[in-house]
N, C-alpha and C positions, 0 to 999 in steps of 0.2 A: 611804793605801797601808800596806803591810807595810814598815816601816824594816828589817828585816833581809835583805830583797831590794833590792838595792842597783841593779843593772844586769844587763843580759844580756851573756853572754859569747860565746855560740855560735851558735846557730841560730832559725829558724821552724819550726813544727811543723803536723802535720797530725792531724786526728781527725774521724771520720765523724758522732759523736754530738756536736753543738756543744751540746746543753743540757747535756749531762754534763760538757763541758770547761770549758764557762763556770761551771758551779756549782764545779768542783775549783780552776781559777784563781783566782776572785773569792772564794769562801768557805774554801778550805783554805789556799790560799797568802796570800791577802789582797792581791792585786793589783785595781788600779782598772781597771774596764772602760770603754774610750773609745769602742769602736763595736761595732754588730753589724749584720751584713747578711743576713738571713733565716737560711737555712741554709749559706752560702757561707763566712763568716768570722766570727771575734770578735777583738777586738783589745784588748789590754792595756797600760796604762804599767806600766814597770819603770824606776824611776829615771829616769836621762836617756834611756832608749830605750823601744822598744815590742816586746811580743812577739804575734806574729801566729799565731793558731791558724785553718788553713784545712780545711773540707771537700774531699778529694781528688776526691771525685765530682763536685763543682761547679767547682772551679778548672780542671779539664781544658776546660771548656766555652768557646768562643770568646764575647767580651763582646758586648754588645747594641751595636747602632751609636751609641746615644745614651749609653752609658756609658763611664767612663774605659778607655781601650783597653791594659789590662794584658793581656798576651798568657798564654794558656793556660799552664798550669802545675801539680805536683803531684808526688807520690811516693806509693808503698805501702810499709807497714810501717812499724815504728817508728823515729823518730827520736832525736834528743839534743839537749839544750839544759843550758846551765850558767848558773845565776843566782849573782852576784857578793854574798859574804855576809862580812861582817867576822868574823875570828876569833872576837870576843866574842859573835858571834849564831850559831854552828853549832848549839851544844848546845840553845839555845831554838828554833832552828827544826826540829831533830829531836824536841824534846819537842812542839812543835805539831804536827807530821806525825803522829807517834804517838798524840797525843790525836784526832785525825781517823781514827783507823783505817788510815793508810797505812805500810806496812810499810818501813823502813830496809833497803835491799838490802846496801849495802856503806859501810864508812867507810874511806877512804883516808888515811894519813900520807905524803904525797909526801917525796923525798929531800931537796929544798929548805925544809922547813919546813912547806910548805902543808898545809892539809887541807880533804877534802871529803866529803859524804854523798852516796850514789844512792840514788834511790826512782822510782818508775813513778807515771804519771798514768793516768787511767781508760782512755786509749784504747793504753796500752802503752809510752807513749814513757819513754825513760830521762832522767831529770831528774837534776840535781848541783846543789847548792849547795857553793861552795867559796869559799876566799880567792883574792884576786888574786895572791898570790905564786905560785901552782902555775904561772902564765905569765911569772913574773919582773916581776910588777909589786907595786912595794913598799908602794905609799901605797893606804890604803883610803880611800873617799869618805867 
């Protein structure tokens, strides 16, 4: 697992091209893949949490009778997720992204002293790496 990405702060994401999403989250961000179900979803370990990437065209379908009865769900358009990153690792994460050809859209220094960087995954989802103190959480993991 990539030690710079310590946990998820915000949301699950959707991507129609799971192969592209899988390569980005595994190879570029360094997350550990824990499960993939054909073209429906791919799940990644992120610190103590799990990042879920769903194909919205598949998750709107009702589950088969023998499958887990997870209700149909999904969204269209771009979402947002924020990875918890210690302040000492934000620059290293930005360098890793830049080296992989991923543009940093913005760097924000929040009024409370926390810092974050924003970038996009191949599906256009807005991703953020941020210090936990942007939410008033003072202790890094």
